C-alpha positions as CSV (number, residue, x, y, z in Angstrom):
1,M,-68.3,21.5,25.6
2,N,-65.2,22.3,27.4
3,F,-61.8,21.9,26.2
4,V,-61.2,18.5,28.0
5,G,-64.4,17.2,26.6
6,K,-63.6,18.1,22.9
7,I,-60.1,16.3,23.4
8,K,-61.7,13.1,24.5
9,K,-64.3,13.1,21.8
10,F,-61.5,13.6,19.2
11,A,-59.6,10.7,20.9
12,R,-62.7,8.5,20.7
13,E,-63.3,9.4,17.0
14,V,-59.7,8.9,16.1
15,S,-59.9,5.5,17.8
16,A,-62.7,4.8,15.9
17,E,-61.3,5.7,12.6
18,M,-58.1,3.6,13.3
19,K,-60.2,0.6,13.6
20,K,-61.4,0.9,10.1
21,V,-57.7,1.5,8.6
22,S,-56.4,-1.6,6.4
23,W,-52.9,-2.0,7.5
24,P,-50.6,-3.5,4.7
25,S,-48.8,-6.9,5.4
26,K,-45.2,-7.0,5.9
27,E,-44.4,-8.4,2.1
28,Q,-46.7,-5.3,0.9
29,L,-44.7,-2.8,3.2
30,K,-41.5,-4.3,1.8
31,E,-42.6,-4.0,-1.7
32,S,-43.6,-0.6,-1.3
33,T,-40.7,0.4,0.2
34,G,-38.5,-0.9,-2.6
35,V,-40.5,0.8,-4.9
36,V,-40.2,4.1,-3.3
37,I,-36.4,3.6,-3.0
38,V,-35.9,2.6,-6.7
39,V,-38.3,5.6,-7.7
40,C,-36.0,8.0,-5.7
41,L,-32.8,6.7,-7.0
42,L,-34.1,7.1,-10.5
43,F,-35.2,10.5,-10.0
44,A,-32.1,11.4,-8.6
45,A,-30.1,10.0,-11.3
46,F,-32.3,12.0,-14.0
47,T,-31.9,15.1,-12.0
48,F,-28.0,14.8,-11.7
49,I,-27.8,13.8,-15.6
50,V,-30.0,16.9,-16.4
51,D,-28.1,19.3,-14.0
52,E,-24.8,18.2,-15.9
53,I,-26.2,19.0,-19.2
54,V,-27.4,22.2,-18.2
55,I,-23.8,23.2,-16.5
56,E,-22.1,22.3,-20.0
57,L,-24.6,24.4,-21.8
58,I,-24.1,27.2,-19.7
59,K,-20.2,26.7,-19.9
60,L,-20.6,26.8,-23.6
61,L,-22.7,30.1,-23.6
62,F,-20.4,31.7,-21.3
């Protein structure tokens, strides 16, 4: 099978698999996006707080 034939086969297989995908509704997508944003903000706040504590501990040691 030549290069062009392999590309065509790949495109057909991708198309077949994409038809099997269960896409989320707009509401599910909005909800999931909200969860991701909240978790990212919480993680950022946690990282900031831990960083500030470590900075203060280092200042005390040195």
